PQR file with spaces between the fields and no chain letter, atoms N, CA, C, O and H, PARSE charges and radii, in Angstrom:
ATOM       1  N    MET     1       0.838   -1.187    0.000 -0.4000 1.5000
ATOM       2  CA   MET     1       0.000    0.000    0.000 -0.0000 2.0000
ATOM       3  C    MET     1       0.881    1.248    0.000  0.5500 1.7000
ATOM       4  O    MET     1       1.684    1.435    0.914 -0.5500 1.4000
ATOM       5  N    THR     2       0.746    2.075   -0.979 -0.4000 1.5000
ATOM       6  CA   THR     2       1.549    3.280   -1.120 -0.0000 2.0000
ATOM       7  C    THR     2       0.762    4.481   -0.626  0.5500 1.7000
ATOM       8  O    THR     2      -0.400    4.682   -0.978 -0.5500 1.4000
ATOM       9  H    THR     2       0.094    1.924   -1.722  0.4000 1.0000
ATOM      10  N    LYS     3       1.433    5.273    0.202 -0.4000 1.5000
ATOM      11  CA   LYS     3       0.805    6.503    0.687 -0.0000 2.0000
ATOM      12  C    LYS     3       0.928    7.583   -0.374  0.5500 1.7000
ATOM      13  O    LYS     3       1.970    7.725   -1.015 -0.5500 1.4000
ATOM      14  H    LYS     3       2.378    5.110    0.488  0.4000 1.0000
ATOM      15  N    THR     4      -0.125    8.328   -0.548 -0.4000 1.5000
ATOM      16  CA   THR     4      -0.027    9.468   -1.461 -0.0000 2.0000
ATOM      17  C    THR     4       0.341   10.695   -0.645  0.5500 1.7000
ATOM      18  O    THR     4      -0.157   10.899    0.462 -0.5500 1.4000
ATOM      19  H    THR     4      -0.971    8.212   -0.027  0.4000 1.0000
ATOM      20  N    MET     5       1.206   11.493   -1.204 -0.4000 1.5000
ATOM      21  CA   MET     5       1.662   12.687   -0.500 -0.0000 2.0000
ATOM      22  C    MET     5       0.820   13.880   -0.922  0.5500 1.7000
ATOM      23  O    MET     5       0.378   13.994   -2.065 -0.5500 1.4000
ATOM      24  H    MET     5       1.610   11.328   -2.104  0.4000 1.0000
ATOM      25  N    THR     6       0.618   14.760    0.046 -0.4000 1.5000
ATOM      26  CA   THR     6      -0.088   15.996   -0.253 -0.0000 2.0000
ATOM      27  C    THR     6       0.870   16.919   -0.997  0.5500 1.7000
ATOM      28  O    THR     6       2.080   16.697   -0.964 -0.5500 1.4000
ATOM      29  H    THR     6       0.977   14.667    0.975  0.4000 1.0000
ATOM      30  N    PRO     7       0.360   17.943   -1.664 -0.5600 1.5000
ATOM      31  CA   PRO     7       1.256   18.889   -2.346  0.2800 2.0000
ATOM      32  C    PRO     7       2.256   19.530   -1.381  0.5500 1.7000
ATOM      33  O    PRO     7       3.407   19.769   -1.747 -0.5500 1.4000
ATOM      34  N    LYS     8       1.824   19.804   -0.164 -0.4000 1.5000
ATOM      35  CA   LYS     8       2.720   20.408    0.828 -0.0000 2.0000
ATOM      36  C    LYS     8       3.851   19.435    1.179  0.5500 1.7000
ATOM      37  O    LYS     8       5.004   19.847    1.302 -0.5500 1.4000
ATOM      38  H    LYS     8       0.890   19.610    0.133  0.4000 1.0000
ATOM      39  N    GLN     9       3.528   18.153    1.340 -0.4000 1.5000
ATOM      40  CA   GLN     9       4.542   17.148    1.652 -0.0000 2.0000
ATOM      41  C    GLN     9       5.532   16.985    0.499  0.5500 1.7000
ATOM      42  O    GLN     9       6.733   16.838    0.724 -0.5500 1.4000
ATOM      43  H    GLN     9       2.591   17.818    1.240  0.4000 1.0000
ATOM      44  N    ARG    10       5.028   17.011   -0.728 -0.4000 1.5000
ATOM      45  CA   ARG    10       5.914   16.914   -1.898 -0.0000 2.0000
ATOM      46  C    ARG    10       6.861   18.103   -1.963  0.5500 1.7000
ATOM      47  O    ARG    10       8.048   17.947   -2.249 -0.5500 1.4000
ATOM      48  H    ARG    10       4.052   17.130   -0.911  0.4000 1.0000
ATOM      49  N    ALA    11       6.328   19.295   -1.696 -0.4000 1.5000
ATOM      50  CA   ALA    11       7.154   20.502   -1.727 -0.0000 2.0000
ATOM      51  C    ALA    11       8.229   20.439   -0.640  0.5500 1.7000
ATOM      52  O    ALA    11       9.380   20.802   -0.881 -0.5500 1.4000
ATOM      53  H    ALA    11       5.364   19.422   -1.465  0.4000 1.0000
ATOM      54  N    ARG    12       7.853   19.980    0.548 -0.4000 1.5000
ATOM      55  CA   ARG    12       8.816   19.874    1.648 -0.0000 2.0000
ATOM      56  C    ARG    12       9.897   18.855    1.322  0.5500 1.7000
ATOM      57  O    ARG    12      11.075   19.089    1.595 -0.5500 1.4000
ATOM      58  H    ARG    12       6.918   19.685    0.743  0.4000 1.0000
ATOM      59  N    GLN    13       9.504   17.720    0.738 -0.4000 1.5000
ATOM      60  CA   GLN    13      10.472   16.693    0.366 -0.0000 2.0000
ATOM      61  C    GLN    13      11.434   17.212   -0.699  0.5500 1.7000
ATOM      62  O    GLN    13      12.638   16.967   -0.626 -0.5500 1.4000
ATOM      63  H    GLN    13       8.547   17.530    0.516  0.4000 1.0000
ATOM      64  N    LYS    14      10.910   17.919   -1.673 -0.4000 1.5000
ATOM      65  CA   LYS    14      11.747   18.483   -2.728 -0.0000 2.0000
ATOM      66  C    LYS    14      12.744   19.478   -2.135  0.5500 1.7000
ATOM      67  O    LYS    14      13.923   19.475   -2.490 -0.5500 1.4000
ATOM      68  H    LYS    14       9.931   18.118   -1.732  0.4000 1.0000
ATOM      69  N    TYR    15      12.259   20.325   -1.230 -0.4000 1.5000
ATOM      70  CA   TYR    15      13.129   21.304   -0.571 -0.0000 2.0000
ATOM      71  C    TYR    15      14.248   20.587    0.182  0.5500 1.7000
ATOM      72  O    TYR    15      15.410   20.985    0.100 -0.5500 1.4000
ATOM      73  H    TYR    15      11.302   20.327   -0.941  0.4000 1.0000
ATOM      74  N    GLU    16      13.894   19.522    0.922 -0.4000 1.5000
ATOM      75  CA   GLU    16      14.878   18.784    1.700 -0.0000 2.0000
ATOM      76  C    GLU    16      15.947   18.178    0.796  0.5500 1.7000
ATOM      77  O    GLU    16      17.133   18.222    1.124 -0.5500 1.4000
ATOM      78  H    GLU    16      12.950   19.199    0.988  0.4000 1.0000
ATOM      79  N    VAL    17      15.544   17.625   -0.317 -0.4000 1.5000
ATOM      80  CA   VAL    17      16.496   17.015   -1.248 -0.0000 2.0000
ATOM      81  C    VAL    17      17.423   18.074   -1.842  0.5500 1.7000
ATOM      82  O    VAL    17      18.635   17.872   -1.918 -0.5500 1.4000
ATOM      83  H    VAL    17      14.581   17.590   -0.583  0.4000 1.0000
ATOM      84  N    VAL    18      16.859   19.184   -2.255 -0.4000 1.5000
ATOM      85  CA   VAL    18      17.645   20.246   -2.897 -0.0000 2.0000
ATOM      86  C    VAL    18      18.628   20.882   -1.914  0.5500 1.7000
ATOM      87  O    VAL    18      19.748   21.220   -2.296 -0.5500 1.4000
ATOM      88  H    VAL    18      15.875   19.348   -2.193  0.4000 1.0000
ATOM      89  N    HIS    19      18.220   21.048   -0.649 -0.4000 1.5000
ATOM      90  CA   HIS    19      19.035   21.786    0.316 -0.0000 2.0000
ATOM      91  C    HIS    19      19.773   20.890    1.311  0.5500 1.7000
ATOM      92  O    HIS    19      20.324   21.391    2.292 -0.5500 1.4000
ATOM      93  H    HIS    19      17.310   20.774   -0.339  0.4000 1.0000
ATOM      94  N    LYS    20      19.793   19.587    1.080 -0.4000 1.5000
ATOM      95  CA   LYS    20      20.410   18.661    2.020 -0.0000 2.0000
ATOM      96  C    LYS    20      21.887   18.989    2.264  0.5500 1.7000
ATOM      97  O    LYS    20      22.315   19.100    3.413 -0.5500 1.4000
ATOM      98  H    LYS    20      19.345   19.181    0.284  0.4000 1.0000
ATOM      99  N    GLU    21      22.646   19.142    1.216 -0.4000 1.5000
ATOM     100  CA   GLU    21      24.077   19.404    1.352 -0.0000 2.0000
ATOM     101  C    GLU    21      24.327   20.733    2.061  0.5500 1.7000
ATOM     102  O    GLU    21      25.206   20.835    2.917 -0.5500 1.4000
ATOM     103  H    GLU    21      22.298   19.052    0.283  0.4000 1.0000
ATOM     104  N    GLU    22      23.553   21.735    1.701 -0.4000 1.5000
ATOM     105  CA   GLU    22      23.671   23.058    2.327 -0.0000 2.0000
ATOM     106  C    GLU    22      23.429   22.959    3.837  0.5500 1.7000
ATOM     107  O    GLU    22      24.173   23.551    4.620 -0.5500 1.4000
ATOM     108  H    GLU    22      22.839   21.652    1.007  0.4000 1.0000
ATOM     109  N    ARG    23      22.406   22.224    4.247 -0.4000 1.5000
ATOM     110  CA   ARG    23      22.089   22.056    5.672 -0.0000 2.0000
ATOM     111  C    ARG    23      23.197   21.297    6.387  0.5500 1.7000
ATOM     112  O    ARG    23      23.568   21.638    7.510 -0.5500 1.4000
ATOM     113  H    ARG    23      21.802   21.744    3.611  0.4000 1.0000
ATOM     114  N    GLU    24      23.725   20.264    5.731 -0.4000 1.5000
ATOM     115  CA   GLU    24      24.779   19.473    6.353 -0.0000 2.0000
ATOM     116  C    GLU    24      26.039   20.305    6.581  0.5500 1.7000
ATOM     117  O    GLU    24      26.747   20.093    7.565 -0.5500 1.4000
ATOM     118  H    GLU    24      23.423   19.986    4.819  0.4000 1.0000
ATOM     119  N    GLN    25      26.325   21.240    5.692 -0.4000 1.5000
ATOM     120  CA   GLN    25      27.496   22.099    5.863 -0.0000 2.0000
ATOM     121  C    GLN    25      27.245   23.174    6.910  0.5500 1.7000
ATOM     122  O    GLN    25      28.179   23.615    7.578 -0.5500 1.4000
ATOM     123  H    GLN    25      25.750   21.412    4.892  0.4000 1.0000
ATOM     124  N    ALA    26      25.999   23.599    7.061 -0.4000 1.5000
ATOM     125  CA   ALA    26      25.679   24.698    7.969 -0.0000 2.0000
ATOM     126  C    ALA    26      25.555   24.257    9.424  0.5500 1.7000
ATOM     127  O    ALA    26      25.772   25.064   10.329 -0.5500 1.4000
ATOM     128  H    ALA    26      25.240   23.240    6.518  0.4000 1.0000
ATOM     129  N    THR    27      25.211   23.002    9.666 -0.4000 1.5000
ATOM     130  CA   THR    27      25.007   22.545   11.038 -0.0000 2.0000
ATOM     131  C    THR    27      25.691   21.213   11.271  0.5500 1.7000
ATOM     132  O    THR    27      25.867   20.419   10.346 -0.5500 1.4000
ATOM     133  H    THR    27      25.034   22.347    8.931  0.4000 1.0000
ATOM     134  N    LYS    28      26.067   20.982   12.496 -0.4000 1.5000
ATOM     135  CA   LYS    28      26.650   19.706   12.926 -0.0000 2.0000
ATOM     136  C    LYS    28      25.982   19.328   14.240  0.5500 1.7000
ATOM     137  O    LYS    28      25.375   20.170   14.903 -0.5500 1.4000
ATOM     138  H    LYS    28      25.924   21.627   13.246  0.4000 1.0000
ATOM     139  N    GLN    29      26.098   18.064   14.611 -0.4000 1.5000
ATOM     140  CA   GLN    29      25.510   17.664   15.875 -0.0000 2.0000
ATOM     141  C    GLN    29      26.456   16.754   16.628  0.5500 1.7000
ATOM     142  O    GLN    29      27.305   16.081   16.043 -0.5500 1.4000
ATOM     143  H    GLN    29      26.591   17.380   14.072  0.4000 1.0000
ATOM     144  N    PHE    30      26.288   16.749   17.951 -0.4000 1.5000
ATOM     145  CA   PHE    30      27.057   15.862   18.810 -0.0000 2.0000
ATOM     146  C    PHE    30      26.230   14.595   19.001  0.5500 1.7000
ATOM     147  O    PHE    30      25.143   14.642   19.577 -0.5500 1.4000
ATOM     148  H    PHE    30      25.599   17.296   18.427  0.4000 1.0000
ATOM     149  N    ASN    31      26.732   13.484   18.529 -0.4000 1.5000
ATOM     150  CA   ASN    31      26.031   12.215   18.739 -0.0000 2.0000
ATOM     151  C    ASN    31      26.599   11.578   20.003  0.5500 1.7000
ATOM     152  O    ASN    31      27.538   10.783   19.955 -0.5500 1.4000
ATOM     153  H    ASN    31      27.615   13.445   18.061  0.4000 1.0000
ATOM     154  N    THR    32      26.007   11.946   21.125 -0.4000 1.5000
ATOM     155  CA   THR    32      26.499   11.535   22.424 -0.0000 2.0000
ATOM     156  C    THR    32      25.449   10.695   23.135  0.5500 1.7000
ATOM     157  O    THR    32      24.249   10.913   22.969 -0.5500 1.4000
ATOM     158  H    THR    32      25.245   12.592   21.164  0.4000 1.0000
ATOM     159  N    ARG    33      25.895    9.764   23.901 -0.4000 1.5000
ATOM     160  CA   ARG    33      24.971    8.937   24.683 -0.0000 2.0000
ATOM     161  C    ARG    33      25.203    9.196   26.170  0.5500 1.7000
ATOM     162  O    ARG    33      26.340    9.291   26.632 -0.5500 1.4000
ATOM     163  H    ARG    33      26.870    9.586   24.035  0.4000 1.0000
ATOM     164  N    LEU    34      24.110    9.307   26.897 -0.4000 1.5000
ATOM     165  CA   LEU    34      24.147    9.475   28.342 -0.0000 2.0000
ATOM     166  C    LEU    34      23.335    8.353   28.972  0.5500 1.7000
ATOM     167  O    LEU    34      22.449    7.791   28.328 -0.5500 1.4000
ATOM     168  H    LEU    34      23.186    9.230   26.522  0.4000 1.0000
ATOM     169  N    PRO    35      23.627    8.026   30.213 -0.5600 1.5000
ATOM     170  CA   PRO    35      22.740    7.095   30.912  0.2800 2.0000
ATOM     171  C    PRO    35      21.327    7.697   30.965  0.5500 1.7000
ATOM     172  O    PRO    35      21.167    8.910   31.105 -0.5500 1.4000
ATOM     173  N    SER    36      20.324    6.850   30.853 -0.4000 1.5000
ATOM     174  CA   SER    36      18.934    7.318   30.775 -0.0000 2.0000
ATOM     175  C    SER    36      18.550    8.215   31.944  0.5500 1.7000
ATOM     176  O    SER    36      17.902    9.244   31.750 -0.5500 1.4000
ATOM     177  H    SER    36      20.453    5.865   30.740  0.4000 1.0000
ATOM     178  N    ASP    37      18.941    7.836   33.148 -0.4000 1.5000
ATOM     179  CA   ASP    37      18.577    8.638   34.330 -0.0000 2.0000
ATOM     180  C    ASP    37      19.158   10.042   34.243  0.5500 1.7000
ATOM     181  O    ASP    37      18.477   11.027   34.529 -0.5500 1.4000
ATOM     182  H    ASP    37      19.467    7.000   33.306  0.4000 1.0000
ATOM     183  N    GLU    38      20.418   10.121   33.848 -0.4000 1.5000
ATOM     184  CA   GLU    38      21.080   11.418   33.736 -0.0000 2.0000
ATOM     185  C    GLU    38      20.431   12.260   32.634  0.5500 1.7000
ATOM     186  O    GLU    38      20.199   13.456   32.812 -0.5500 1.4000
ATOM     187  H    GLU    38      20.971    9.321   33.615  0.4000 1.0000
ATOM     188  N    TYR    39      20.143   11.629   31.504 -0.4000 1.5000
ATOM     189  CA   TYR    39      19.484   12.319   30.392 -0.0000 2.0000
ATOM     190  C    TYR    39      18.128   12.870   30.832  0.5500 1.7000
ATOM     191  O    TYR    39      17.821   14.036   30.586 -0.5500 1.4000
ATOM     192  H    TYR    39      20.331   10.658   31.359  0.4000 1.0000
ATOM     193  N    GLU    40      17.326   12.040   31.474 -0.4000 1.5000
ATOM     194  CA   GLU    40      15.991   12.462   31.914 -0.0000 2.0000
ATOM     195  C    GLU    40      16.073   13.599   32.922  0.5500 1.7000
ATOM     196  O    GLU    40      15.246   14.511   32.897 -0.5500 1.4000
ATOM     197  H    GLU    40      17.576   11.093   31.673  0.4000 1.0000
ATOM     198  N    GLU    41      17.061   13.554   33.807 -0.4000 1.5000
ATOM     199  CA   GLU    41      17.243   14.625   34.794 -0.0000 2.0000
ATOM     200  C    GLU    41      17.580   15.946   34.095  0.5500 1.7000
ATOM     201  O    GLU    41      17.023   16.992   34.429 -0.5500 1.4000
ATOM     202  H    GLU    41      17.733   12.813   33.828  0.4000 1.0000
ATOM     203  N    ILE    42      18.478   15.888   33.140 -0.4000 1.5000
ATOM     204  CA   ILE    42      18.879   17.092   32.407 -0.0000 2.0000
ATOM     205  C    ILE    42      17.701   17.649   31.612  0.5500 1.7000
ATOM     206  O    ILE    42      17.451   18.854   31.645 -0.5500 1.4000
ATOM     207  H    ILE    42      18.930   15.038   32.869  0.4000 1.0000
ATOM     208  N    VAL    43      16.982   16.795   30.905 -0.4000 1.5000
ATOM     209  CA   VAL    43      15.847   17.236   30.093 -0.0000 2.0000
ATOM     210  C    VAL    43      14.758   17.841   30.976  0.5500 1.7000
ATOM     211  O    VAL    43      14.158   18.853   30.616 -0.5500 1.4000
ATOM     212  H    VAL    43      17.186   15.816   30.878  0.4000 1.0000
ATOM     213  N    ALA    44      14.500   17.224   32.131 -0.4000 1.5000
ATOM     214  CA   ALA    44      13.485   17.760   33.054 -0.0000 2.0000
ATOM     215  C    ALA    44      13.891   19.158   33.545  0.5500 1.7000
ATOM     216  O    ALA    44      13.058   20.062   33.612 -0.5500 1.4000
ATOM     217  H    ALA    44      14.988   16.402   32.424  0.4000 1.0000
ATOM     218  N    PHE    45      15.166   19.325   33.883 -0.4000 1.5000
ATOM     219  CA   PHE    45      15.658   20.628   34.332 -0.0000 2.0000
ATOM     220  C    PHE    45      15.497   21.684   33.234  0.5500 1.7000
ATOM     221  O    PHE    45      15.005   22.784   33.482 -0.5500 1.4000
ATOM     222  H    PHE    45      15.842   18.590   33.828  0.4000 1.0000
ATOM     223  N    LEU    46      15.917   21.331   32.028 -0.4000 1.5000
ATOM     224  CA   LEU    46      15.815   22.271   30.912 -0.0000 2.0000
ATOM     225  C    LEU    46      14.363   22.647   30.642  0.5500 1.7000
ATOM     226  O    LEU    46      14.054   23.816   30.411 -0.5500 1.4000
ATOM     227  H    LEU    46      16.317   20.437   31.827  0.4000 1.0000
ATOM     228  N    LYS    47      13.481   21.667   30.669 -0.4000 1.5000
ATOM     229  CA   LYS    47      12.060   21.924   30.420 -0.0000 2.0000
ATOM     230  C    LYS    47      11.467   22.816   31.509  0.5500 1.7000
ATOM     231  O    LYS    47      10.716   23.747   31.218 -0.5500 1.4000
ATOM     232  H    LYS    47      13.732   20.718   30.857  0.4000 1.0000
ATOM     233  N    LYS    48      11.808   22.527   32.755 -0.4000 1.5000
ATOM     234  CA   LYS    48      11.297   23.312   33.891 -0.0000 2.0000
ATOM     235  C    LYS    48      11.674   24.782   33.765  0.5500 1.7000
ATOM     236  O    LYS    48      10.889   25.666   34.109 -0.5500 1.4000
ATOM     237  H    LYS    48      12.418   21.771   32.992  0.4000 1.0000
ATOM     238  N    HIS    49      12.872   25.031   33.273 -0.4000 1.5000
ATOM     239  CA   HIS    49      13.377   26.402   33.188 -0.0000 2.0000
ATOM     240  C    HIS    49      13.267   26.999   31.785  0.5500 1.7000
ATOM     241  O    HIS    49      13.708   28.126   31.557 -0.5500 1.4000
ATOM     242  H    HIS    49      13.509   24.313   32.993  0.4000 1.0000
ATOM     243  N    GLY    50      12.682   26.254   30.845 -0.4000 1.5000
ATOM     244  CA   GLY    50      12.491   26.769   29.485 -0.0000 2.0000
ATOM     245  C    GLY    50      13.789   27.017   28.741  0.5500 1.7000
ATOM     246  O    GLY    50      13.906   27.983   27.986 -0.5500 1.4000
ATOM     247  H    GLY    50      12.323   25.339   31.030  0.4000 1.0000
ATOM     248  N    ILE    51      14.758   26.151   28.953 -0.4000 1.5000
ATOM     249  CA   ILE    51      16.074   26.311   28.329 -0.0000 2.0000
ATOM     250  C    ILE    51      16.198   25.324   27.171  0.5500 1.7000
ATOM     251  O    ILE    51      16.033   24.121   27.376 -0.5500 1.4000
ATOM     252  H    ILE    51      14.663   25.367   29.566  0.4000 1.0000
ATOM     253  N    PRO    52      16.484   25.802   25.964 -0.5600 1.5000
ATOM     254  CA   PRO    52      16.701   24.877   24.841  0.2800 2.0000
ATOM     255  C    PRO    52      18.018   24.109   25.021  0.5500 1.7000
ATOM     256  O    PRO    52      18.954   24.617   25.637 -0.5500 1.4000
ATOM     257  N    LYS    53      18.087   22.903   24.489 -0.4000 1.5000
ATOM     258  CA   LYS    53      19.296   22.085   24.616 -0.0000 2.0000
ATOM     259  C    LYS    53      20.510   22.787   24.021  0.5500 1.7000
ATOM     260  O    LYS    53      21.618   22.667   24.544 -0.5500 1.4000
ATOM     261  H    LYS    53      17.326   22.490   23.988  0.4000 1.0000
ATOM     262  N    VAL    54      20.307   23.510   22.946 -0.4000 1.5000
ATOM     263  CA   VAL    54      21.432   24.196   22.309 -0.0000 2.0000
ATOM     264  C    VAL    54      22.022   25.251   23.246  0.5500 1.7000
ATOM     265  O    VAL    54      23.230   25.491   23.219 -0.5500 1.4000
ATOM     266  H    VAL    54      19.407   23.608   22.522  0.4000 1.0000
ATOM     267  N    ASP    55      21.192   25.879   24.068 -0.4000 1.5000
ATOM     268  CA   ASP    55      21.711   26.846   25.040 -0.0000 2.0000
ATOM     269  C    ASP    55      22.549   26.156   26.103  0.5500 1.7000
ATOM     270  O    ASP    55      23.536   26.720   26.574 -0.5500 1.4000
ATOM     271  H    ASP    55      20.211   25.684   24.090  0.4000 1.0000
ATOM     272  N    LEU    56      22.171   24.945   26.486 -0.4000 1.5000
ATOM     273  CA   LEU    56      22.975   24.176   27.436 -0.0000 2.0000
ATOM     274  C    LEU    56      24.379   23.981   26.875  0.5500 1.7000
ATOM     275  O    LEU    56      25.366   24.148   27.590 -0.5500 1.4000
ATOM     276  H    LEU    56      21.370   24.487   26.103  0.4000 1.0000
ATOM     277  N    ILE    57      24.464   23.631   25.609 -0.4000 1.5000
ATOM     278  CA   ILE    57      25.771   23.415   24.979 -0.0000 2.0000
ATOM     279  C    ILE    57      26.556   24.716   24.900  0.5500 1.7000
ATOM     280  O    ILE    57      27.740   24.750   25.236 -0.5500 1.4000
ATOM     281  H    ILE    57      23.662   23.496   25.028  0.4000 1.0000
ATOM     282  N    ARG    58      25.903   25.788   24.458 -0.4000 1.5000
ATOM     283  CA   ARG    58      26.610   27.068   24.314 -0.0000 2.0000
ATOM     284  C    ARG    58      27.075   27.618   25.654  0.5500 1.7000
ATOM     285  O    ARG    58      28.211   28.076   25.775 -0.5500 1.4000
ATOM     286  H    ARG    58      24.941   25.761   24.186  0.4000 1.0000
ATOM     287  N    ILE    59      26.210   27.578   26.661 -0.4000 1.5000
ATOM     288  CA   ILE    59      26.572   28.107   27.980 -0.0000 2.0000
ATOM     289  C    ILE    59      27.648   27.233   28.621  0.5500 1.7000
ATOM     290  O    ILE    59      28.594   27.740   29.224 -0.5500 1.4000
ATOM     291  H    ILE    59      25.287   27.206   26.563  0.4000 1.0000
ATOM     292  N    GLY    60      27.495   25.923   28.485 -0.4000 1.5000
ATOM     293  CA   GLY    60      28.511   25.011   29.025 -0.0000 2.0000
ATOM     294  C    GLY    60      29.863   25.232   28.367  0.5500 1.7000
ATOM     295  O    GLY    60      30.893   25.243   29.039 -0.5500 1.4000
ATOM     296  H    GLY    60      26.726   25.511   27.995  0.4000 1.0000
ATOM     297  N    TYR    61      29.857   25.407   27.063 -0.4000 1.5000
ATOM     298  CA   TYR    61      31.105   25.655   26.333 -0.0000 2.0000
ATOM     299  C    TYR    61      31.731   26.980   26.782  0.5500 1.7000
ATOM     300  O    TYR    61      32.939   27.059   27.006 -0.5500 1.4000
ATOM     301  H    TYR    61      29.019   25.398   26.516  0.4000 1.0000
ATOM     302  N    GLY    62      30.906   28.008   26.910 -0.4000 1.5000
ATOM     303  CA   GLY    62      31.411   29.307   27.377 -0.0000 2.0000
ATOM     304  C    GLY    62      32.027   29.213   28.767  0.5500 1.7000
ATOM     305  O    GLY    62      33.068   29.812   29.035 -0.5500 1.4000
ATOM     306  H    GLY    62      29.925   27.944   26.728  0.4000 1.0000
ATOM     307  N    THR    63      31.380   28.460   29.643 -0.4000 1.5000
ATOM     308  CA   THR    63      31.889   28.265   30.999 -0.0000 2.0000
ATOM     309  C    THR    63      33.223   27.519   30.971  0.5500 1.7000
ATOM     310  O    THR    63      34.153   27.881   31.692 -0.5500 1.4000
ATOM     311  H    THR    63      30.534   27.973   29.425  0.4000 1.0000
ATOM     312  N    LEU    64      33.316   26.490   30.150 -0.4000 1.5000
ATOM     313  CA   LEU    64      34.578   25.756   30.031 -0.0000 2.0000
ATOM     314  C    LEU    64      35.698   26.662   29.516  0.5500 1.7000
ATOM     315  O    LEU    64      36.823   26.600   30.010 -0.5500 1.4000
ATOM     316  H    LEU    64      32.560   26.196   29.565  0.4000 1.0000
ATOM     317  N    LEU    65      35.390   27.504   28.523 -0.4000 1.5000
ATOM     318  CA   LEU    65      36.399   28.432   28.010 -0.0000 2.0000
ATOM     319  C    LEU    65      36.914   29.345   29.118  0.5500 1.7000
ATOM     320  O    LEU    65      38.119   29.549   29.262 -0.5500 1.4000
ATOM     321  H    LEU    65      34.475   27.554   28.122  0.4000 1.0000
ATOM     322  N    GLU    66      35.990   29.886   29.892 -0.4000 1.5000
ATOM     323  CA   GLU    66      36.393   30.779   30.996 -0.0000 2.0000
ATOM     324  C    GLU    66      37.239   30.029   32.019  0.5500 1.7000
ATOM     325  O    GLU    66      38.253   30.556   32.478 -0.5500 1.4000
ATOM     326  H    GLU    66      35.011   29.720   29.775  0.4000 1.0000
ATOM     327  N    ASN    67      36.847   28.817   32.383 -0.4000 1.5000
ATOM     328  CA   ASN    67      37.600   28.032   33.369 -0.0000 2.0000
ATOM     329  C    ASN    67      39.013   27.734   32.866  0.5500 1.7000
ATOM     330  O    ASN    67      39.972   27.805   33.635 -0.5500 1.4000
ATOM     331  H    ASN    67      36.024   28.389   32.010  0.4000 1.0000
ATOM     332  N    TYR    68      39.143   27.409   31.603 -0.4000 1.5000
ATOM     333  CA   TYR    68      40.454   27.100   31.055 -0.0000 2.0000
ATOM     334  C    TYR    68      41.324   28.338   30.916  0.5500 1.7000
ATOM     335  O    TYR    68      42.547   28.249   31.023 -0.5500 1.4000
ATOM     336  H    TYR    68      38.364   27.352   30.979  0.4000 1.0000
ATOM     337  N    LYS    69      40.712   29.492   30.678 -0.4000 1.5000
ATOM     338  CA   LYS    69      41.485   30.752   30.657 -0.0000 2.0000
ATOM     339  C    LYS    69      42.079   31.022   32.015  0.5500 1.7000
ATOM     340  O    LYS    69      43.239   31.422   32.124 -0.5500 1.4000
ATOM     341  H    LYS    69      39.718   29.564   30.591  0.4000 1.0000
ATOM     342  N    GLU    70      41.275   30.803   33.079 -0.4000 1.5000
ATOM     343  CA   GLU    70      41.753   31.026   34.442 -0.0000 2.0000
ATOM     344  C    GLU    70      42.873   30.069   34.783  0.5500 1.7000
ATOM     345  O    GLU    70      43.845   30.462   35.430 -0.5500 1.4000
ATOM     346  H    GLU    70      40.333   30.479   32.991  0.4000 1.0000
ATOM     347  N    ILE    71      42.758   28.821   34.361 -0.4000 1.5000
ATOM     348  CA   ILE    71      43.791   27.826   34.644 -0.0000 2.0000
ATOM     349  C    ILE    71      45.089   28.186   33.925  0.5500 1.7000
ATOM     350  O    ILE    71      46.170   28.058   34.501 -0.5500 1.4000
ATOM     351  H    ILE    71      41.969   28.503   33.836  0.4000 1.0000
ATOM     352  N    LYS    72      44.994   28.636   32.671 -0.4000 1.5000
ATOM     353  CA   LYS    72      46.166   29.004   31.884 -0.0000 2.0000
ATOM     354  C    LYS    72      46.906   30.204   32.486  0.5500 1.7000
ATOM     355  O    LYS    72      48.132   30.289   32.417 -0.5500 1.4000
ATOM     356  H    LYS    72      44.116   28.740   32.203  0.4000 1.0000
ATOM     357  N    GLN    73      46.141   31.127   33.075 -0.4000 1.5000
ATOM     358  CA   GLN    73      46.727   32.343   33.620 -0.0000 2.0000
ATOM     359  C    GLN    73      47.493   32.077   34.911  0.5500 1.7000
ATOM     360  O    GLN    73      48.350   32.878   35.284 -0.5500 1.4000
ATOM     361  H    GLN    73      45.145   31.057   33.131  0.4000 1.0000
ATOM     362  N    LYS    74      47.215   30.989   35.595 -0.4000 1.5000
ATOM     363  CA   LYS    74      47.871   30.697   36.879 -0.0000 2.0000
ATOM     364  C    LYS    74      49.262   30.178   36.685  0.5500 1.7000
ATOM     365  O    LYS    74      49.952   29.884   37.661 -0.5500 1.4000
ATOM     366  H    LYS    74      46.519   30.338   35.293  0.4000 1.0000
């Protein structure tokens, strides 16, 4: 049984095919695994405070940069 696509779905699929390489060059992702309990705790915290996951990465990275600058200066 073949599903028929709506015009909107066809347009979205065409867009994805045409812009796939462009998207792959523009963004990257961390394929990381965490223990389920730790993951759920982090996600619950982020949701409670309305923080997107990408902000967790950016803020964490910024904090690490600052910590390493302080260590280098000593």
